[in-house]
N, C-alpha and C positions, 0 to 999 in steps of 0.2 A: 504493500500500500504506500509506503514511504517512497519507493522508487517511482511508482506511478505518479505520486504527487510531484516529485522532482521533474519528471518528464512533462507533465501538464504545466507546471510552473515555467519550465524552459520554453515550451511552445508559446506561452503567453508573454513571458518577460523578454525573450530575445527580440521579437519584432518590436516590442515597446522600446527596448534599448536602442535598436537601430534607428527607430523613428526619432528618439530623443537625441541621438548623435547627429542626425541629419538636421534637425531643427536648431540645435545649438550652433553647428557649423554655419548654417544659413544665416542665423541671427547675427553672429559675430562678423561674417563676411559683409552682410548688408550694412552693418554699422560702419565698417571701415570704408566701404565704397561710398557711403553718404559723405564722409569726410573728404575722400579723394575727388569726388565730383565737385564739392564746394571749392576745393583748392584749384582744380582745373578751370572752373568757371571764372574764379577771381583772376587768375593769370591771363586767361583769354581776353577778358574785358580790359585788363591793363595793357595788353599787347595792342588791341584795337584802338585804344585811346592814347597810344604812344607814351604811356606812363610806366612801362615796364623797366625795372632796374635789374642789373646783373651784379652780384648774385641775387636770386629771388629769395624773398623771405619765406621760410617754411611755414607750414600751418594749414589747417588747424590741427592741434594736438600731435597725432602720430604721423602726419604727412610731412616727412622730412626730405623726400626726393621729388623734385619737380624739374622737368626738363622741357624746353621749347626747342623742338627739332625741326630745322628747315629743310629745303630741298637739298639733295645730295647727302642726306642723313647727317647733317652737321648740327651740333648743339649750339643754338644761338644764345641761350641763357639757361641758367639752372640755379638750384640751391647749392650751398657749399658741398653738401654730401653728394648731390647729383653730378658735380664736376668730376668726382672721382670715378664715376661709372660710365661705361659706354652708353649709347642710346638704349633706352629700356626696351624698345620694340620698333619694328617697322610697320606695325599695324596702323592704318589710316582710316578714320571715319569717312563715310561717304558724303554726308550732308553736314553743313554748318549747324552748330548747336546740338549735334548728336553726341551722346556719351556712350563710349564702349568700355565695358568693365571686363577685365581679364586678370589672370595671374601669370607671373613669369619668374624664372629663377636665373641668376647670372652664372653663366659658365658651369652649368650642372652642379652648382654648389647648393648648400642648404639655405643660402641667403635669398629668400624668395620675397616677392612683392605682390600686393594687391594694387592694381593699376587702373586708372581711368584715363581714357584718351578722348580729346575733343579738338576740333579745328580752332586755331587762333583767330582766323578771319573767314570772310565769306568768299574771297577771291580764289580762283583756281591756283593751286600750288601753295596755299597758305600753310604756314608752319603748323605742326601738331604739338599740343600741350599734353605732356604725360605727368600726371600727379600720382605718386606712389607712396604706400606705407608698408613697412616691413610686416610680412605675414606673421602673426603671433604663433607662439609654440603650440597653442591649443589646436591650431589648424595645420601647422607644418609638420608636426610630429604625431606619434600614436598615443600621446598622453591622454587625450580625450577618450579614445577607443578603449585604452586599458582601464581608465577610471569607470567608464560605463560598464565594461565587462566585469570588473570587480564588484560593482554594485549589483549587477544581475546575479552573479554567483552568490553574493551574500543574501540577497532576497530569496533566491531559490533554496538556499540552505535553511533560511528562516522558515520558509513555507514547509519544507520537508520536515524540519524539527517540530514545528507546531502541529503538522498533520500526524506525525508519529506520536507525539504526546497525547493528542486528542484521541487518536485511534486506540492507543494503549489503554487510556482511561475507559473509553467506551467498551473495549473488549473485556476489560476486567469487570466492568459492571454487568455486561451480558453474561460472562462466565458465572458471576455471582447469582444472577437471576436464574440461570440454567441449573445451578446447583440447588438453589432453593426449590425450584419446580420439581426437581428429581425426588425431593423428600416429601412432596405432597401426594397423598394417596386418596382413594375414594372413601376410605374410612375416616379421614381427617382432612376436610376441605376448608378448615377455619384459618389455616396459615396463609400468609400473604408475603409477597416479595418486597424487598426494600425499594422504596421509590427515591431515586436521586433528586436533588433540588434542580430547579430550572424548568424550562419548557422546551428543551430540545427533543430530538426523536427518541433518544433512549429513555428519558423521563416519561414521554408520552407512551412508549411501549410498556414501561413498568406499570403505569396507571391503567392501561388497557388490560394488561394481564390480571391485575388485581380486580378490576371491574368484571372481567370474565370469570374469575374464580368466585367472586361474590354471587354472580348469577348462577353459576354451576352449583354452588353450595345451596342456594335457595331452591333450585330445581330439584336437586337430590333430596333435600329435606322434604319438599312437597311430595316427591315420589314415595319416600318412606312413610310419611303420614298417610298418603293415599293407600299404600299397600296395607298398612295397619288397619285403616278404616274399612277397606274392602274385605279384609280377612274377618273383621268383626261382623260386618253386615252379612257376609256369606255364612258365617258360623251359626247365626241364629236360625235361619230356615233349615239348614242342614241338621242342626241339633234337634229341632222340632220333628223333622221327618224321621230321623234316626230313632227318636224316643217312641214315636208312634209305631214304627216297624218292629222295634225290639219288644214293645209291649204286646203287639199282635203275635209275635213269635213265641213269647213266654206264656201267653194266655190265649191261645187260639180259640178255645171254647167260649171265651168271654168277649172276643173281638166282634164288633159290629162293623161289617164291611161297608155298610151304607154311611157310617160315620168316618171310618178310617180313610176310605178312598178320597172323599172330598177334602179332608184335611191334608192328606198327602199331596193332592193336586194343588191346593193353595200354596203350600210350601214350595212345590216344584215350580209353580208359576212365578213365585217371587224370586226363586233362584234364576229362572230363565230371564226374567226382567232385569235383574241386576247384572247378569253376565252380558246380556244384549247391550245394556247401557255402557258397561265397561269396554266392550269391543268397539262400540261406536266412538267412544272417547279416544281409544287407542288409534283407530283409523283416522280420526279427525286431527290428532296430534302428529302423526307420522306418515300419513298416506300421501302427502304431496297435494298440490292443487288439483281439485276436481273440475270437470267441465262445467262451465257456467253458461247460463242462458238468461234471456229476459223473462222475468216472472212478474205477473200481475199480483201484487200483494193482497189486494182486496179479494180477488177471485180465489186465491189460495186459501185465505181465511174462511171464505164462504164454503169451500169444499170441506174443510176440516170441521166446521160447525155442523154441516149437513150430515156428516157420517157419525157424529157422536150421539150416544144415547141421551134422551131428554131427562136426565136425572136432576139437573139444575137449569132453570131457564137462562138462555143466552140472548141478550139484546145486541143486535149487530147494526152498526152504522158504518158501512164500507164504501168509501169513495172509489169511483171507477178510475181506471187508467193510472193507478199509482204503481209504476213499473220500476223494478230494481233488477240489478244484475247479480245472479247468485245460483247456487245449486238448489234446484227445486225440492228435492227430497230432504235436504238439510233444513231449509226454511220451513217446510211442512212439519218437520220434527220440532222446531222451535215453537211454532204456533200450538202444536199439540201439547207440548210440555207446559206452556204457559196456561193453556186452558185446563189441563189436568190439575195444576196447582190451584188455579182460581176456583174450580168446582169443588175441590176438597175443602177449601177454607171459606167458601161463600156462605152467607146466612140465608139468602134467598135468590139472588140473581147475580149474573156475570154480564159485564158489558164489554163488547169488542168494538174498537174503532180503528179505521184505516184512513189516513189522509196525508196530503202533501203539505210540507211547511218549510219554507226557506231553503229550497234545493235539496231537501231530504224527505224520505218516506218514513212515516211513523205508524207503528201499530201499537195500540194500547189495550191491555187486558185488565179490567178493574173488577174486583169482587167486593161485596158489601160485608165481608167478615171482619175479623179483628185487624187492627192496624199493626204494621210492623214498626217497632221502636226505631228511632233514627239511628241509634248505635248498632242496630242489627241489619240495616239495609244493605250493607256490603257483605256481611257474613252469610246471608242466605244463599249467596252464589258459590260458597265454598262447597266442596264435595262432601257428601254425607252429613250435611249440616241440617239439623232440625231444631227449631226454636223450642223453648220450654213449653210453650202453649200448644205445641203440635208434635211432641215427640212420640206420641202413641202411634204405633204402626197400624192401628186399626183403620186409620184413614188412608192407608196405602202409600205408595211412593217408595222410591229407592233412596231418596236423598241426593240423586244425581241429575234430576230433571232441570233445575235452574242452572246448575253448573254447565250442563251440556248446552243449554240455550245461550248462556253467556259466551262460551267458547265458539259456538257457531257464529254469533254476532260479531265477535272480534275477528274471526277468520274471514268474514265478509267485509271487513273494514268499517263495521258499525259499532253501536253501543247498546247495552241493555242495562237499565237501572230501575230502581224503585222511585216513583215520583210521589210527592206529598199531595194528598187529597183530604178533603174534610172528613170523609168516612171511608173505611175499608182500606184496601191496598190496590195500587195501580202499578203495573209493570209496563215500561215504555221501551220498545225496540225501535231504533233509528238506523236507517241504511241510506246509502247514496241513491238519489233519485235519478232515473234515466229520463232526460227531457224528451 
C-alpha cells in the first residue's frame, strides 16, 4: 500500500513539479526581459534624438550590457561592460519599434545573457540596440531543477509515510474488530466491538457492525421468545388431547365416544390452526417477495364479510375503487384476522369501512366491546399476546392473528395500528393507494 501511495504521489507530484519549474523559469525570464526592453527602448529614443552618449549608462537594475551595433557589425556605442564583449548577436528586427527577446551565450561559455533587440531608427540600415542582462543561476544552471526534484521527493516520502501510518493504524483497528467478532457466538450476542473516535470509514464500519449485532441480538431474542411461546401454546392442546386419549385407554368401558371425539377434534383443530399460522408467518418472513396485483380493497372486504357466519352483525361501509397493490391472499388473511378479533370481542356489532384518504387506502374494523388501554395498543400485535381481559381460550384464537396482520401490512409497505375511538376498539390498516 505504501509503494502504491508513492507511485500515485509521483504520478501527481512530478507533473506538478515540472509545471512549477516551467512557471518559475517563465516568470523570472519575463521579469528580466521587461527590464531589457525598457533599456533598449530608452537607448533607441536617445539615438533618434541624437542625445546618445558613449559609454551608455547601464540600467535598469541588472541590465549592464547595452550595445548599439551599426552596419558592418560595428559597435557604435555601448556600456562599459559591453565594450569588453563582441557584438551580442547579428539578429535584426524586421520593423521599427519591434522587440525581439532571445538568449545567447558568449563563446560557448556559461556567461549567458537574456537579450532584447530593437531598431534604433526607422530608416533602412538603422543600427540595432541590444540590451542584455546576465542570465541568473536559477535559469542557467540545474539549481532550480534539483530544488524542485528534492521537494517532490520529500513530498512523496511524506505522503508515503502518512499513508503507511494511516494504513497501519486502520489495519490494527480492523484486526482488533476481527478478533472481537471471532469471540462473538450465537449464545452470547451482547458483546460489541470497540468503536474508534472520529467519522472516518473505519469508525463508520465499527458502528455499522455494532448496529448489526444489536439487530441480530434483538432478532435472536425474538426468535427465542417466539419458540418458547409457540412451545407453550402447542403444549396445551397436545396435553389436553393426550389426557383424553390416555383416559379412554385406561377406562375404555367408561369412555363416551360421543364426548371424546368432539373434544379431541377441538384440540386437533386448535393444533392445526396454530401450526397453519406458524407456517404462514415463516413463509411471510423468509419466502421472498410474492407476486403482487391490483386489489380492490372494498371488494375484498365484501367477499370476506359475505363468507363469514352471521354470529355477530357486521355493518359495512365500503367505498368503491379503492385499489392497492398487494398479494390478494395475504390481504384477504389480514381482513379475516381483523374480523375474527372484532367478532370475538364485540358486544353487539362490528363495523367495517373502506375509503381513500390523502393518497392512501384505509380499512377500519371497529367493535363495540371493551376498549384496549393505551399502554397495551402496541403489545396486542406481539405474538401470542392476550390481554388480561381476554386470556381465556374459550373465545378462540391462537394469539397470532394480529401479529400476522401487522407483518402483512409492513410487508406491503403499510401500517396497522389501534386508533382511539369513544367506545370499543378500532383497528386501522393503511396501504398505498393506486391512483
